[in-house]
C-alpha positions in Angstrom: -4.8 5.1 1.6 -1.0 5.3 0.9 1.1 6.9 3.6 4.8 7.7 3.4 6.6 7.2 6.7 9.9 9.1 6.5 12.1 8.5 9.6 15.5 9.9 10.5 17.7 7.9 12.8 19.2 9.5 15.9 22.9 10.4 15.6 25.1 7.5 16.4 22.2 5.0 16.5 23.4 2.6 13.8 23.9 -0.2 16.3 20.3 0.2 17.5 19.2 -0.2 13.8 21.3 -3.3 13.4 20.2 -4.9 16.7 16.5 -4.5 15.8 16.5 -5.1 12.1 15.2 -8.7 12.3 12.3 -7.7 14.5 11.5 -4.8 12.2 11.5 -7.0 9.1 9.3 -9.6 10.9 6.9 -6.8 11.8 6.7 -5.7 8.2 5.9 -9.3 7.2 3.4 -9.9 10.0 1.4 -6.7 9.5 1.0 -7.0 5.7 0.5 -3.3 5.1 3.9 -2.3 3.7 3.9 -1.7 0.0 7.5 -0.6 -0.2 10.3 0.0 2.2 14.0 0.6 2.6 16.7 2.4 4.5 17.8 6.0 3.8 21.5 6.0 3.1 24.0 8.8 4.0 27.7 8.5 3.5 27.3 4.8 2.8 25.5 4.0 6.1 21.8 3.5 6.9 20.5 6.7 8.4 16.7 6.4 8.4 13.8 4.7 6.8 11.2 5.2 4.0 8.2 3.0 4.3 5.1 3.2 2.1 2.1 2.0 4.1 -1.2 0.9 2.5 -3.7 1.5 5.3 -7.3 2.5 5.9 -6.5 5.9 7.4 -3.9 8.1 9.1 -4.7 6.6 12.5 -3.8 3.1 11.2 -0.5 4.5 10.0 0.2 6.2 13.3 -0.5 2.9 15.1 1.8 0.9 12.7 4.5 3.5 13.2 4.2 3.4 17.0 4.5 -0.4 17.1 7.4 -0.7 14.8 10.3 -2.3 16.7 12.6 0.4 15.5 10.4 3.0 17.1 10.0 1.0 20.3 13.8 0.7 20.5 14.2 4.5 20.3 16.0 4.5 16.9 14.3 7.5 15.4 15.0 11.2 16.0 12.1 12.3 13.8 9.2 10.5 12.0 6.9 12.1 9.5 3.7 10.5 8.2 2.5 12.0 5.0 -0.4 11.0 2.7 1.2 9.9 -0.6 -0.2 9.5 -4.1 1.4 6.9 -6.4 1.9 8.3 -9.9 4.7 6.2 -11.5 5.6 2.6 -10.9 
């Protein structure tokens, strides 16, 4: 099942993102369930995340999201997990 994680950073939290980026990328590598990922950009700065998870079910996506170092560091203002269907690419 593909799940889109769409997360918006808290205002003024760019340093939290930078400080936790290495741990976040290591988590992606370790878990092996991320099909695609990258930051959302606003006005030239990172302002959130889009992560496509390939997991068994929504509970697995919720667990992955909760254990992401970015989430644990309090980076996000809002996180949405939405089932996603790949059509192109």
